N, C-alpha and C positions, 0 to 999 in steps of 0.2 A: 284738647278734645274739641272737635267742631261743634257748633251750636246745633242742637236738635230740637224739633218742635215737641213740646211736652204734651203727652196724652195721659190723662188721669181717669181712672175708673175704679170701682170697688169690686169686691168679690161678687160673682154671678151677674155683674153688670156688663154692658156693652158700650162701645163707642165707635162712631163712624170714622173712617180714614179716607183721605183723598186718593185717587188712583196713583198719583205720582209720589205719595208718601212712603210707599213700600217698593224696595228694589227686588229684583228676582232672588237675590240672596236672602233678603228678609222673608220673602214668601216661603222659601224652602225651610228656613229656621222655624217659622211659625207653624208650618205643617208638621214638622218634626215634633214640636211641643204639643201640637194638637193630638198626635198619635199617642202621646204619653199622658193625656188627660189633663194638661195644664191650662189650656185655653182653646178657643174655637175661632177659626178664621173663615169667613164666608164672603162670597162675592155679591155685590149689589149693583144695581144699575148706575148708581152714582159713585161707585168705588168699592171699598171694603168695609166689613164690620168685624170688629175684634171683640170677642166675649170672653171674660175671665171665668174660670171655674173656681174651685176652692183653693186658690193660689194667691199669695200676696208677694210683693217685692218689686223689683225693678228689672226691666228688660231694655237694654240699650241696642237699638237697631241703627241702620245706616243713616236714616233721616229723621227718626222720631225716637223719643225716650218715653217708654210706657211705664207708668207708676200705678200699681194695683194695691189698694188699701184694704185692710180687713173689714168685714161687715160689722164687727163688733166695735169698731172705732177705738181700739186699744191704744192708749198713748205709747209713744215710742219707748219711753223708759220701761213701761210695764211689759211690752212685748219682748224687750231685751232681757228683762228679769226672768220671764217664763222660758224664753229660748235658752238662756244660760242654765236654767234649772233642768230643762230636758236634756241638755248636752252634758250636764254634770261638771260644768266649769264655773269658776268664780264670776259673780256678776260684775261687769265692767263699770268702773266709775265714770268712763267717758260717756255713758248713756245720759248723764246729766249735763255734759258739755255741749253735745249736739242734739238739739231738740228735733223732733220729727217735723219736717216741713215739706215743701214741694219736691225735695230731692228724694223722699221716700226712706224706707228702712235700710237700704243698702249702706247709707252713710253711717248708720249706727254700728253695723257689723264691721265696716272698714275702720271705724274709730276704735272698736274693741280690739281688733288686730293691732292697730297702731299703739294702743296702750301697752299691750303685752310685749311688743317689739321694743318699745322704749325701755321697759323694765329690764329686758334681757341685755340691752346695750349698756345700761347703767351697771348691771352686775358683771358684765363682761361676757362676750359670746363664747360658747363652748368651742374648744379646739381639740382636734384629734390627729393622730398620725395618718398622713396621707402619702402614698407611694407616688413618686413622680419620676419620669424619664426626661432628661434634658441634655443639652449640649452646653458645656461651660468652659471658660478659658482655664480654670483651675479645677483641681480634684475636690469634689464634695460628695460625701457619701461613698458609694462603691462604684468602681469603674465597670462599665458594661463592656466586657472584653469582646464578646461576639459582635456587638454593634461597632466597636472601635475598629475591629479587624476587617469587617465587611463593608463599612461605610467610609472609614477614614484611611483604610489601607495602611494602618500602622503609623500614620501621622499623628503627632501629639500637640498640634497647635490648637485643636478643639477636642475636648474630651466628652465622650458619651458616658453619662453618669446616671446612677439610680439613687435617689434620695428618699428619706423616710422622715419627714419633718411634721411637727405639730402645726396645723393650719386651721383657720376658721372656715375654709372652703369645703364644708362637709354637708351632707344631706339635711341634717337638722336645721342648718341655716339657709340652705338653698331653697327649700320649700317655702320659707318665709319671704325670701326675696321675690320669688315668683308670685306669691299671694299679694304682696304689697304692690307689685306692678299691675296685677289684675284689678286690685281695688282702685287704682288710679283711673281706670276706664269706666268705673261705675259711679264715682262720686261727682257731684256737681257743686259741692261747697268749696269755694276758693281756699279758705283757711285749711280745711281738711286735706285738700289736694296738695297744698304747699307742704304740709307736715308729712304726708305720705312720700312725696317726692324727695324731701330732705333726708328721710331715714332709709329709703330704699337703697341708696348707694352704699350703705354700710353692710348690706347683706349680699352674699353671692346669689346667683340666680341659676335655677335648673335650666337645662337645654330647652325643654318644652313644658307646658302645664301638665301634660299627660305623664311625663317623667316624674314631675313633682308629686302627682297623685299616687303613682306606683310606689314612690319612696315613702309616702305617708302610710300606705297600706302595709309596708314591710317594717315600719318603725316599731321597735321594742323598747319600752321605757324601763330604764334602770335608775339607780340613784344619781348617775352621771348626767342624765338628760331629762329627769322627771320635771324639772322646772319649765321645760319646753311644751309640756302637754297642753296648757290653756292656749298658747299661741298657735300650736298646730291645730287645735280644734277650730278656731276661727279661720285659719288658713284653709282647712279642708272645706269649710262651708263656702268660702269665696271661690275656691278653685273648681268645686263641683257645681257652682251656680245655684246652691241651695240644697243639693242632695247630700245627705250625711249617712254614712254606713250605720245601720242599726237604728236610725232615727227617721230619716226621710228617704223617699225613693230616690235612688241614685240615677236619675234620668234627667237632671237639669242640664242646662247649657254649660259647657266647660269654660266659657269666657263670654263677657258682654252681658251677663245677666245674673240676678240673684233672686230666684223664685222659691218660696217656701210653700210646701204642701201643708196647709193648715190642718186637715184631718189627721195626717200622720204625726204632725207636731203635737196635736192635742192628745193623741193616743200615748205618745211618749210621756207627756206630762202626767196623764192619769195613771200610767203604770208606776211611775215613781211616787206620786202622791199616795196611791194605795199601799205600796210597800212601806213607806215611812209612817203611814197612819196606823197600821195594825202592828208594826214592830214592837212598840212599847207594851202592847197588850198580849204578847205571846203569839202573834200571827206572823205569817210569812207567805211569800208568793210561791205558788206551785210552778216548778220549772216548766217551760213551754215544751221541752223535748220529751217529757215523761207523760205516760198515760195515753190511752188510745184516742181520746177525744170523741166527738160525736161523728159517727161514720154513716154515710149513705151508700148502700149497695143495691144492686139490682137494676139500676137505671142504665141508660145508654152511655157508653164510654166507661172510663175508669171510676172506681169508687172515690168519693170525695170525703174529706175530713175537715171539720172546722171547729175552732175554739174561740171563746171570748177573748177580748183584749187582755184581760187579767183574771187570774184565778187566785183567790186568797184562801189560805188554810187558817181557820180561826179555832181557838180552843172553845169548847162548849162548857156548859155548867159542869158536866162530868169531864174532868181533865183527861180521862182516858180516851175520849172520843173527840174528834175534831170535825168541824163543819167547813165545807168548801163553798165559798161565795163567788159566783161569777159576776164580773164587773165589765161593762162595755162602755167605751168612750164614744160619745156622739157629738160631733161638731155641728150642732144644729140649734136653731133658736127655739128650744123647748121652753124658754121663758115667755114666748109670745103665742105659741100654739100647742095643741095637744100632741101627745106621742102618736106617731103614725102606726097604722095597723101592722105594717111590715116589721117595725121595731118591736111591737108587742109580741108578735109571733116569734121573732128571733129570741127575745129574752125569755119567753115561756119555754122555748126549747132548751135554752141554757139552764134554766132553773130545774127543768125536768131531768136533764142529763147529769148535772153536777150537784145540785143542792139536795138536802135530805128530803126523802119522799113525804114525810109528815109535815114539812114546812118548806115547800119550794119557794125560793126567793132569789131574785137577781137585782142588780143595781145598774142604772143608767147614770152616767156622769156627763153633764153638758156644761158649756160655759154660760155664766150668768153675770153680766155686768151689773154692778150696783148692789149686790148683796147675795149671801148664800140663801138658797131655798131648798125645800124638800117636800115632795108630795108622794103619796102612796097610791098605787093603782092596784085595786083588788079585781082580779080576773075570775069570773065565775062562769060555769057552764050549767046545763040543765040538771046535772047530777050533783052539783056542789062546787066548791072553790077549786080553781085550777092552779093558782099561784099568785104571788105578790111581786110587784115590781116597784122598787124604790127609785124615784126620779130625783136625783140630787144635782142641784145647780151650784157650781163653784164660782165664786166671785173672782173674775179675772183682774179686778183692780186691787185685790189684796195681795199679800205675800204668799208664796208657796207654803211656808210653815203654818200660817193661819189656815190655809185651805186643807192641809193635811190633818190638822186638829179636828176640823169639821167632819171630814170623812171618817176619822177615828171614832167620833161620837156616834155616827150612824152604824158603824161596825159593832160598837159596844151594844147598841140596842138590838141588832140582829143576833148577836151572840147570846142575848137573853140576860145580859148583865145590867146592873143598875148604872144609870148615868150620873149618879151623884158626884162621882169624881170630876166629871166635866162641869157639873152645875155648881160645885163648890168654889170654882175659880170665877173671877170676875169676867163677865162676858160683854162683848161689844157688838155681837151680831147673833142672829138666831135663824134656825131653819123653820120655816112656816109650814105647817101641815094643813091639809084641806079642811080639817075640822076647826081651824082657827087656833089650835094650840101651838106651843113653841117647843122645839127640841133644842135646848140651849147648847151653844157651841162656844167653848172657851177659846178666846183669841188673844 
């Protein structure tokens, strides 16, 4: 891979570029990413200015290599832990082998794919029956009589045959070969590049990355290929350039970049955290496809419907009745500044539309480096209380299991249950309330 000038910036930060650092092809790619809300490219008198939005990762252009780091300064191992959690795939041990450096987080994802591919090679690649047509000097399989008569005119020196043999050249392996070669273009670590190059030859390759993605979308997992699921997860992430079906917006670059939309990633994390937090207490998520949601009619255009990121159904004190708790994921620094008026209005609408009328409550979950926090917003009007908003900060430097326990403690309080169960266990962190009290969180 040719040497490219490194350009490093953080989320919502910008960096200047010289006029000759971007080729016309680069400008077209950046404008395409700008249309999808990943970044912004503007012209200046002295050249270009590139500004990142809520996106992290690596973008390899013709002459520069852009590395965008998270605004929360999450260590590489922790980002991989949360990413694996959102994807529902095992946490890769290779996150400890390749630390985050100037090469960015793409190397960690490539290392995760490498780890899974090495495991598959040790266990033996899956083989399946593949139909082939070929010309052989001897008869193998079945003779293709029509081809033999029309192409060889009855001559038997070469035989047109149809075979049906077990081979490793199947789509389960082809998509991994394509992903390994895509990872080679992203990594800047010599050791990782050498390992990727060494293993890529053991896997067949799809004709194009687009064909590999189509095959991944068609893949149905059975006991025969279930062990391929983690490797396919990382392969899909690399081939889509950061876009993952049902997780991140599938509008990333198909090659030459790995850009993660952090708000969408945080929403996926919060959805799984909430479900796992209330499950042991009899709660569950309300399916997104059911219910009318909050609908706006009478305005110009079509009626619009919107829902919070997560709706949790919680058992109340009377087990015959259940409480619906709206939860919204906010990828914002609410550990440094107050909740915006727009978010207060949004959460009040959710609490009014879903929560009980006698106790309207909604929850904001935001990333909080350095410790779990919780504060309560009491919203009042001239005629009395309008609702309550619980602002919960989840420590991004802890494990997902510990974060789920803290969300579960808040859910228990909202359900009106005693938190003695959580407090009876030894605690190593707490949720701080505005009054100075602690809502203990067992971790």
